C-alpha positions, 0 to 999 in steps of 0.5 A: 011049543017051540021058541022058534017059527018053522020059518026061522028054523028053514032060514037058519038052515038054509043060510048054513047050507049056502055058507058050507056048501059054497066053496071057499079060496083064499088068494094069497101073494107070493112070498118075498125076502125081507132084508133085516139090517142093523140087528143086535147081538143078542146072545152070549157066543157074540161077546167072546170076552164075557166068560160064563159063570156059575157057582153054588155056595150052600151055608155050613159047607161052601160058604165061599168062593174066590174070584180068578186072578186077571178076571173080573166076576159080574154077578148077575143072578142069584137064586136058590132055597133055604129053611128056618125053625118054623115062626123064626126070621132071618135077620140077615141074608145077603152076598158079599164080596170085594168091589172097588168103592168110588174109585179108591181101594177095594172094600168088602160090600154086601149086597141083601137078599129078599128071601120069600116064603114058600110055605112051611114042611114037617120033616116029622121031628120038626117044622121048617119056613121053606124060603125062596131066593130069585134076584137079579143083580149086577155085582162085579166082584174084583179079581181074587175078590172072595164071594161068600154067602151071609146068613144070620137066623140067631137060635134058629136052625137054618140053612140056604143054597145059593146059586151064583150065576154071571161072568167073567171078564178079564182084566189087563 
């Protein structure tokens, strides 16, 4: 016994025939131009005073770089990956740099980074916990200033590779 009567099935079939056999048309209006004003500049190309900057720091290898004389470096983003013996912890991970503090002289400043545990890797002889850093910043490094990686890990085997990106501006 069917759940639907013959008259119900006939009504549904008739509805489909009517819906799909009648030609459908759409009436669109003619396209008109739109004038947009006061649009903000959003590309770096619109700001020639900002000179793109990118450098990579590697613990145990290239651990620092110097900002060119006559330029200020604005670090906008720091990203990278690192490893440490499984079960161990980093005591500190940071970028250290020179900055003008409270309008006074230059001082060394430390910007703490927050590594996130991504997983554990077995190399066959050792287990390492793998970390990732992806952090937006706004750090101002003075002309001639040194930017360096700081990694404190105690006796554990560890390392990090960090990419520092931002822009340079001319200082008169």
